[in-house]
N, C-alpha and C positions, 0 to 999 in steps of 0.2 A: 406442570408435569411434577411427579412425585419424586424425593428424595433417592430413592433406590434406583429409580427409572434413570435420573438423570446422572447418576455415580456411574452407571453402566455405559451410558452413551458417553461421558467423560472418557472413563477407561479406555472404551473402544477407539476414539480417535486418538487418544494418547498411544497406544499400542501401534496403529497405524502409522501415525506421523511422524513418531520418535524413530521408528525403524527407517521411514524413507530419508529423515534428515540427518541419520548417523550414516545410513548407506550412501547418498546421494548427493544431500544438498549441503552439508557440513562446509567440505572442502570447496565446495562452489562459492557458497556465500562467502568464505572467506578470501578468495581470491577476487570476487565481484566487488566486496566493499572496504575489505582490510587495506590498510595502507593509503586511502585516501582522504584519511584524516591523520596530519601530521601535527605535532607539537613540538614545541622549543624544548631543546635539551641541553646546551652547552654550547660555551663559545671556546675556539682552542686555536692555535697557529695555523695560518692559512698552509697548506702543501700543495705540492704541483698536482694539479688536474682538479681542485677543488672549483666549484660554481662561483666566478666571481661575483654572481648576484646575491651569493649568501655572505658576503663582506658585512660585517661589524663596523661600520665607518667610525662611531662613537670610540669602542673599544681600539680600534686602529690608531685614531688619532691620539689617545691617552698613552700607549705603550711606544707609539713610533714603528710597530711591525703590524704587517697585515694578520687580522684574524677573522674567523668564519664564524659563522652560526651553526650549529647541527642541530637536526632534527629528527624525531624519530616516531616510529610509526605509533598512531594513539592505541596503547593495549586496551582500553575500554571504550566502547562505541555504545550509544543509546539508539534503539531501534525503536520507534513510534509507528503504530499502527491505527491508521483514521480510517474507521470502518464505518459505513453506508448501512443503516438500519432501518431506511424507510420501507414501507411497504412494498415498493417494487423490486426489492432485494427477495422477496419470498415469491416469485414467480418462476416456475420450472413447468417445462413439457416434456422433458427428456428422461433422464435418471434422478435427476435431483435439483432443488431448487438453488437459483444462485446463491444463498444466505447458507447454505451446506456446503458448499465448495469453497465459501469466503473463510468460513469455521477452519476447515480444513488446511488453507493456505496459510492462515493465521497461525495455527498450531507449528506449520513445518516449519514457517519463519521463526517462530520465537522459540522453538528447541534448537533449530539451528544457530540463533543468537546467543542462548545460553550456554552452547557446547563450546561457543567463541569468546566466553566470560562476558558477555555484554548484557546490557541492562533492556528490558521490554516495557514499553506503555501504550495503552490504549485510549483513544476516543473514540465513543460511539455517538454518532451522529445523524440526525434529520433535516430539518429545517432549522433545529435549534443542538443545542449540546445535550447530549443525553446524559453522557456517564464519561467521567476521566480517572483512569486509573495511571497512576503515579509510575513511572518506570521502576523497577525493580530486577534482581536477578533470582534464580532458583525455581526447581521444578514445582513447587507448591504454589508460586506466584503465577506460572503457565499455566498450570491446571484450574486456577481460580478464572483466567482469562478463558479459559475453553468453557466452562461452566456459564458465563456470563454471555458467550458466543451462542451456546445452545439454549438459552433459557432467558434471553433477554425481551422485556417487553417495553417497546420504547412508548413514549406517550404522544408523539405526533407520527404522522403520516407521511409528508414530503419529504423533499431531500432539498439541502441548502449547502453545497460545500462550501460558497465562500465564508459563512459565518465559522464553520470548523477549522478553517485554515487562518481564520484572524485568530481565534481561541487557540488554536496550536501555536502559532508566533507569540503569542503573550505569555504562554505558561511554561513553553520548553525554551529556555534560555542558553543552552548547551548545543551545539551542532549534533545535530542527528540524522541517522536516516530512516525516510519517514516513506511509507508504503501507503496510499489510499487506494480502497478496495471500494469499488463502487460499480455500478452501472454507467454512470457518469451519466444520466439522463435531467441534466441541468444544465445551465450557462451561468455568465457572470460571476465565476471565479477567476478570471484572468489576471485582474490586480492582486487580490489577497494571496494569489498562488505566487505571482513575480516576487511580492514582498517575504515570502517564505522562503523561495529559493535564495534568496542573497545571505542566509544562514545553514540551510538544509538541505541536503541530498534528498530529493523526493522522487519516488517512482509511481506512476499511476498505473493501476491495476485494474483493466476493463473486463468488468465478466457479465457476458452477456447469454441470453436465449435463442435459438434458432429462429423461433417464431415470433421474436424481437426484431429480426434483422429482416424476415418475409412472413407475410401475413399469408397464409393458405384461404384456398377459395372453400369456404365450408357453408357458403348460403348467408341468409340470416341469422345473427349471433346477438344473442342479448350479452352485453360486455360490462363490467365493472372495472372503472380507473381504479388501481391499487392504491394511488396516493391523495385522490379526491373522496373516494368513495362514492361516486358518481355512476349511474347506471343508464347505459344508452343502447340502442339498438345500431347492429354495423352489418352493413349488406356486404359481404365480404366478396359476393360475386360481383362486385363492381372493380373492374381492371383500374378506372381512375384513382378510386380508394385506395387501392392495394398498393399503386406507384406512390400515392402520397405517405402511404405508412414506410414503405422502403426508404422514401426519401428523408423522412424525419430521422429515421436512425443514422443513416447515412451523414447528414446534417450534424446531428448530436456527434457522432464518432470524429468526423473531420475537423470539429469544435475542440473535441478533446486533445485528439492526436496535436493540433495545430499550435493550441494554446502553451500543450506542455514543451512542446519543442522552441517557440520562441523565448522560454526560460531557460532552455539547456536542459530541459529533464527526460528522463527517459519513460516509456511507456510498453506496457504487454498487455494485448487481448488475450481472453480467454472465452472460448465458446463451452457452454454445458454440456455438450456433446463429444468436447475433445478431453483428452488426456492432461490435466493440468500439470502433472509432473512433467510429462515432455516439455510445455511450452515453455515451465518457469526453468527447469535446468537449460534450455534452449536460450534463453535470455541471461541467466545467470553466467554461460560460458562467453558469450558474446560480450557481455559487459567487462568480464574478466579479462578480456586479450590485453 
């Protein structure tokens, strides 16, 4: 993609997603995530009504009078976007590829974050770490992220979320809000997810195409596996094949939801034929209660 075309696409996404962020998501983002990170501020004398669980026993013993620890909302959060750039993310049969929706969602989240004075960082992953963009603030930083999302060319094709989570845990030491954007067509990430969840607040954003959920009856089809590149003939008129296909999707979805739930983490599923704005807004409002 040439530079001028790329800049036009970046600008178009900026106008659309920045507007959405200002009008809709910024306040919902704040209520959903701000206040969940608390840091120690000071110690003061105990007052009637203070939570006894916050008593500082060391200071109390030293002074002979009860003192409590005071915490305040962390003014600055770090938002990390773990983005699946494997070949299956470039599938789409409705209006746009999953990757196009991922790009817009990432832009909305990023603009919402910087409007709340938070930093944003990105990890692009396939079966390996493709690129790490350290957390920073500012419009230029967000535009760089959008440029990468539009024009990124991964070295690998397949998906490996476990390695991405392990890398994330190692490089991001400060507690962060982490959004994982993927179709989650992978398994074996339960342990690294549980480890990452000990420090970070993680949200799984599941993107899928309706044709991945239900295989249509189109007769004999020459199909290519997006992640392996393997070509094969599929007899989509076979009810048995279509049932197996749906079962495979359902099993992956069940594993995704169950694995996140075991670690006490939130998830949201968004289909490419749905309005992601409505889905995200519903999720934010539910979480912010």
